[in-house]
C-alpha positions in Angstrom: -49.1 9.8 -93.4 -52.1 9.4 -91.1 -51.1 5.8 -90.4 -47.6 6.9 -89.5 -48.9 9.6 -87.1 -51.1 7.0 -85.4 -48.1 4.7 -84.9 -46.0 7.6 -83.4 -49.0 8.5 -81.2 -49.2 4.9 -80.0 -45.4 4.8 -79.3 -45.7 8.0 -77.3 -48.5 6.6 -75.2 -46.3 3.5 -74.6 -43.5 5.7 -73.5 -45.7 7.6 -71.1 -47.2 4.4 -69.8 -43.7 3.0 -69.1 -42.7 6.3 -67.6 -45.7 6.3 -65.2 -45.4 2.7 -64.3 -41.7 2.7 -63.7 -40.6 0.2 -61.1 -42.8 -1.1 -58.4 -45.5 1.2 -59.5 -43.3 4.3 -59.1 -42.9 6.5 -62.1 -39.4 7.0 -63.5 -39.5 10.7 -62.8 -39.9 10.1 -59.1 -37.1 7.5 -59.2 -34.8 10.1 -60.9 -35.7 12.7 -58.3 -35.0 10.1 -55.5 -31.7 9.3 -57.1 -30.8 13.0 -57.2 -31.8 13.3 -53.5 -29.5 10.5 -52.5 -26.6 11.8 -54.6 -27.1 15.2 -53.0 -26.7 13.7 -49.6 -23.5 11.9 -50.8 -22.2 15.2 -52.0 -23.1 16.7 -48.6 -21.1 13.9 -47.0 -18.0 14.9 -48.9 -18.6 18.6 -47.9 -19.2 17.6 -44.3 -15.9 15.7 -44.3 -13.7 18.3 -45.9 -15.1 21.6 -44.5 -16.2 20.6 -41.1 -14.8 17.3 -39.7 -11.2 17.8 -40.9 -11.1 21.3 -39.5 -12.6 20.2 -36.2 -10.1 17.4 -35.9 -7.2 19.7 -36.7 -8.4 22.2 -34.1 -8.8 19.6 -31.4 -5.5 18.0 -32.2 -3.7 21.3 -31.5 -5.7 22.4 -28.5 -6.7 19.2 -26.7 -4.9 16.2 -25.2 -4.0 13.3 -27.4 -6.8 11.1 -26.0 -9.5 13.6 -27.1 -8.2 13.8 -30.6 -8.2 10.0 -30.8 -11.8 10.0 -29.8 -12.7 12.5 -32.5 -10.6 10.5 -35.0 -12.5 7.4 -34.0 -15.9 9.0 -34.7 -14.8 10.5 -38.1 -16.0 7.6 -40.3 -19.3 7.0 -38.4 -20.1 10.7 -38.6 -19.4 10.7 -42.3 -21.7 7.8 -42.7 -24.7 9.7 -41.2 -25.6 11.6 -44.5 -25.7 8.2 -46.2 -28.3 6.9 -43.7 -30.2 10.2 -43.7 -30.2 10.2 -47.5 -31.5 6.6 -47.7 -34.3 7.5 -45.2 -35.5 10.6 -47.1 -35.1 8.8 -50.4 -37.4 5.9 -49.3 -39.8 8.4 -47.7 -40.1 10.3 -50.9 -40.6 7.1 -53.0 -43.2 5.8 -50.5 -42.7 2.2 -51.7 -45.8 0.2 -51.1 -46.1 -3.4 -50.0 -43.4 -5.8 -49.1 -40.7 -3.8 -50.7 -41.7 -0.8 -48.5 -41.3 -2.9 -45.4 -37.8 -4.1 -46.6 -36.8 -0.4 -47.2 -37.8 0.4 -43.7 -35.9 -2.5 -42.3 -32.8 -1.5 -44.4 -32.9 2.0 -42.9 -33.3 0.7 -39.4 -30.4 -1.7 -40.0 -28.2 1.2 -41.3 -28.9 3.2 -38.2 -28.1 0.3 -35.9 -24.9 -0.4 -37.9 -23.8 3.3 -37.6 -24.4 3.4 -33.9 -22.5 0.3 -33.1 -19.7 1.3 -35.5 -19.2 4.4 -33.5 -19.2 2.5 -30.2 -16.8 -0.1 -31.7 -14.3 2.6 -32.8 -14.6 4.4 -29.4 -13.4 1.3 -27.5 -9.7 1.7 -28.2 -9.4 5.5 -27.5 -11.5 5.3 -24.4 -9.5 2.2 -23.1 -6.5 4.6 -23.1 -8.1 6.3 -20.1 -8.1 3.1 -18.1 -4.3 3.3 -17.4 -5.0 3.0 -13.7 -6.3 -0.5 -14.3 -2.7 -1.4 -15.4 -1.6 -0.9 -11.8 -4.0 -3.8 -10.8 -4.0 -5.8 -14.0 -1.4 -6.3 -16.6 -1.6 -4.3 -20.0 -2.1 -7.6 -21.7 -5.1 -8.4 -19.5 -6.5 -4.9 -20.2 -6.1 -5.7 -23.9 -8.1 -8.9 -23.4 -10.9 -6.8 -21.8 -10.9 -4.5 -24.7 -11.1 -7.4 -27.2 -14.0 -8.9 -25.2 -15.9 -5.6 -25.2 -15.5 -5.4 -29.0 -16.8 -8.9 -29.5 -19.8 -8.2 -27.2 -20.7 -5.1 -29.2 -20.5 -7.0 -32.5 -22.8 -9.7 -31.1 -25.3 -7.2 -29.8 -25.3 -5.4 -33.1 -25.8 -8.6 -35.1 -28.6 -9.7 -32.7 -30.4 -6.3 -33.1 -30.2 -6.4 -36.9 -31.6 -9.9 -36.9 -34.5 -8.8 -34.8 -35.2 -5.9 -37.1 -35.5 -8.4 -40.0 -37.8 -10.6 -38.0 -35.3 -13.3 -37.2 -35.7 -14.3 -33.5 -32.5 -14.9 -31.8 -34.0 -16.9 -28.9 -34.2 -20.2 -30.8 -30.8 -19.5 -32.3 -29.2 -19.0 -28.8 -31.0 -22.2 -27.6 -29.6 -24.1 -30.5 -26.1 -22.6 -30.0 -26.4 -23.7 -26.4 -26.8 -27.3 -27.3 -24.2 -27.0 -29.9 -21.9 -25.3 -27.3 -22.2 -28.4 -25.1 -21.0 -30.6 -27.9 -18.3 -28.3 -28.9 -17.1 -27.8 -25.3 -16.6 -31.6 -25.0 -14.4 -31.6 -28.0 -12.6 -28.3 -27.2 -11.4 -29.0 -23.7 -7.9 -28.0 -24.6 -9.1 -24.7 -26.0 -10.9 -23.7 -22.7 -8.0 -25.0 -20.7 -5.6 -22.8 -22.6 -8.0 -19.8 -22.3 -8.2 -20.2 -18.5 -4.5 -20.8 -18.3 -4.0 -17.5 -20.2 -6.1 -15.7 -17.7 -4.0 -17.2 -14.9 -0.8 -16.2 -16.6 -2.0 -12.6 -16.9 -3.5 -12.5 -13.5 -0.3 -13.7 -11.9 1.7 -11.2 -14.0 4.3 -13.8 -14.9 5.4 -11.9 -18.0 4.3 -9.2 -20.4 4.9 -8.5 -24.1 8.4 -7.4 -24.7 10.0 -9.4 -21.8 12.6 -12.1 -22.2 11.6 -15.5 -20.7 12.8 -19.1 -20.7 10.7 -22.2 -20.3 13.0 -25.2 -19.8 12.9 -27.6 -22.8 10.3 -25.5 -24.5 11.4 -22.0 -25.6 13.6 -19.0 -24.8 13.0 -15.6 -26.3 11.0 -12.4 -26.2 7.2 -12.4 -25.6 5.3 -10.7 -28.4 1.6 -11.4 -27.9 -0.4 -13.3 -25.3 -3.4 -14.6 -27.1 -6.6 -16.4 -26.0 -5.1 -19.8 -26.8 -1.4 -19.5 -27.1 1.5 -17.0 -26.5 3.8 -16.0 -29.3 7.5 -16.1 -28.2 10.1 -14.8 -30.7 13.3 -16.7 -30.3 16.7 -14.9 -30.6 17.1 -16.3 -34.1 13.8 -14.5 -35.0 11.8 -17.7 -35.4 8.3 -17.5 -33.9 7.2 -20.1 -31.4 3.5 -20.4 -30.5 3.3 -22.0 -27.0 0.0 -23.1 -25.6 -1.0 -21.1 -22.5 -1.6 -24.3 -20.5 2.0 -25.2 -21.0 3.2 -21.8 -19.7 0.9 -22.0 -16.7 2.0 -25.5 -15.7 5.8 -25.0 -16.3 8.4 -23.0 -14.4 9.0 -19.7 -16.3 12.2 -17.8 -15.9 11.7 -14.0 -16.5 15.1 -12.6 -17.2 13.8 -9.1 -17.9 12.9 -8.7 -14.2 16.3 -9.6 -12.9 17.8 -7.0 -10.6 21.3 -8.3 -11.1 23.0 -10.8 -13.3 25.1 -13.6 -11.9 28.6 -14.8 -12.7 29.5 -18.2 -11.2 32.9 -19.7 -12.0 35.1 -22.5 -10.9 38.8 -21.6 -11.5 41.2 -24.5 -11.3 44.9 -23.9 -10.6 47.7 -26.5 -10.5 48.4 -28.6 -7.5 51.9 -27.2 -7.3 50.4 -23.8 -6.3 51.5 -22.9 -2.7 49.2 -21.7 0.1 50.6 -18.1 -0.2 50.0 -18.2 -3.9 46.4 -19.4 -3.3 45.9 -16.5 -0.9 47.3 -14.0 -3.4 44.9 -15.2 -6.1 41.9 -15.2 -3.8 42.6 -11.8 -2.3 43.4 -10.3 -5.8 40.1 -11.5 -7.3 38.1 -10.3 -4.3 39.7 -6.9 -4.3 38.9 -6.5 -8.0 35.3 -7.4 -7.4 35.0 -5.0 -4.5 36.7 -2.1 -6.2 35.0 -2.4 -9.6 31.7 -0.3 -10.0 30.4 -3.0 -12.4 29.7 -5.5 -9.5 27.1 -5.2 -6.7 28.5 -5.4 -3.2 27.4 -7.1 -0.1 25.0 -6.9 1.7 23.1 -6.0 -1.4 24.0 -9.3 -2.9 26.1 -12.3 -2.1 29.7 -12.3 -3.1 32.1 -15.2 -2.6 35.7 -15.9 -3.6 36.8 -19.0 -1.8 39.1 -22.0 -2.2 36.4 -24.5 -2.9 37.7 -28.0 -3.5 40.5 -30.3 -4.4 39.6 -31.7 -7.8 41.2 -34.6 -9.7 43.7 -32.4 -11.4 43.3 -29.0 -9.9 42.7 -26.9 -6.8 39.3 -25.1 -7.4 38.6 -21.5 -6.5 34.9 -20.6 -6.6 34.0 -17.1 -7.9 30.4 -16.1 -7.1 29.3 -12.5 -7.8 26.6 -10.4 -9.5 26.8 -7.5 -12.0 24.7 -4.4 -11.7 23.6 -4.5 -15.3 21.2 -7.1 -16.6 21.8 -6.2 -20.3 23.3 -9.3 -21.9 25.8 -7.5 -24.1 27.0 -5.3 -21.2 27.2 -8.4 -19.0 29.4 -10.2 -21.5 31.8 -7.2 -21.6 32.1 -7.2 -17.8 32.6 -10.9 -17.7 35.3 -10.7 -20.3 37.1 -8.0 -18.3 36.9 -10.2 -15.2 38.4 -13.1 -17.2 41.3 -10.9 -18.3 41.9 -9.9 -14.7 41.8 -13.3 -13.3 44.4 -14.5 -15.7 46.6 -11.6 -14.8 46.2 -12.4 -11.1 46.9 -16.1 -11.6 50.0 -15.6 -13.7 51.2 -12.7 -11.5 51.1 -15.1 -8.5 53.7 -17.3 -10.3 51.4 -20.3 -11.0 49.2 -21.5 -13.8 45.7 -22.8 -14.6 45.3 -26.6 -14.4 44.0 -28.7 -17.2 42.5 -32.2 -16.9 45.3 -34.8 -16.5 46.2 -38.1 -14.9 49.5 -39.1 -13.4 50.6 -42.7 -13.0 53.1 -43.3 -10.2 55.1 -46.6 -10.3 57.5 -47.5 -7.6 59.5 -50.2 -9.4 59.4 -51.9 -12.7 60.3 -55.6 -13.0 63.2 -56.6 -15.2 61.2 -59.1 -17.2 57.5 -58.7 -17.8 55.5 -61.9 -18.4 53.4 -62.2 -21.5 49.7 -61.6 -21.2 47.7 -64.8 -20.6 45.1 -65.5 -23.3 42.6 -68.1 -22.2 41.8 -70.8 -24.8 38.4 -70.8 -26.4 35.7 -72.7 -24.4 35.0 -76.2 -25.7 31.6 -76.8 -27.3 29.0 -78.8 -25.5 28.8 -82.5 -26.4 25.4 -82.2 -28.1 26.5 -79.3 -30.2 29.6 -81.1 -31.3 27.5 -84.1 -32.3 25.2 -81.9 -34.4 28.3 -80.3 -36.0 29.9 -83.7 -36.7 26.7 -84.9 -38.2 
């Protein structure tokens, strides 16, 4: 019995020794207390989110402008992360970890603080950029979006550099190495920088913006969706995406149909040669009267309008109709053009004539009684040398 008690006593001393030594010289009791401290701050984080932040956001959303509510919404997650950082700091201070692991714990807390600060700045970029609407009067919205993206990238780079400095990693040599690498990359990425500069020129010249309908001859026609650093996404009317390099858009003629003030109709109407002068006048005057009376068409001197006898074609007398509609919407323009086509047909038929179609007439004054047969020349004789070779 005494031997058993001795063994139990030895086991208990071993348990106490393990409890006191714990991890890294910290007894398990202190570790459990530190864990409870950290869990308590996590619970406070949930309490902070549900009882304070959500109510503040709801109140601001009802009483403040939309931009202010967006700012508060952007800070929601970084503010909820503050108890985590504070809990980690108090936990490590309570444990008082010695040596290298203590230094690492200090660096970890500092890194979390830097991360939280720049996280808040990063989230604030978008709602704050909404206050820069006046810049869109000078720059295009797409260019303002580029500025916003650039600010975000700069914030990420600064945050990464700060955290690396905290951990003792000097960024000076890294930047120098990246500079040498950048020279080599720049030589092989000339097209990338060319497209980047071309994109800035496109945005600076305000050639087009997202949502506008453009056409680049022999390249693409469709609606602009995004203007990226390297290429622009144009959605064709069959919904197929086309990624066009910015350099190609900067060097080519771009037609922006969205910015049209009017939409043109340019026709050549051919009538038969048997049409008299009076009939031609009736047709011309009828079409011109319709264009001047219809509210769908813009009138001179706002735009040019011509209805004229234009030329004598091979099989028709051509009448030129040149006018502009007030609408630029394609579907509405098609409806107006269709109505004009109906009216032109009514005018031409009402004048007692008809439209011409391509034809060719052959006029022969006399036909001979007997026609000679067609002369077919005989085949050319072979050269002498060739005939000898054949004979051989």
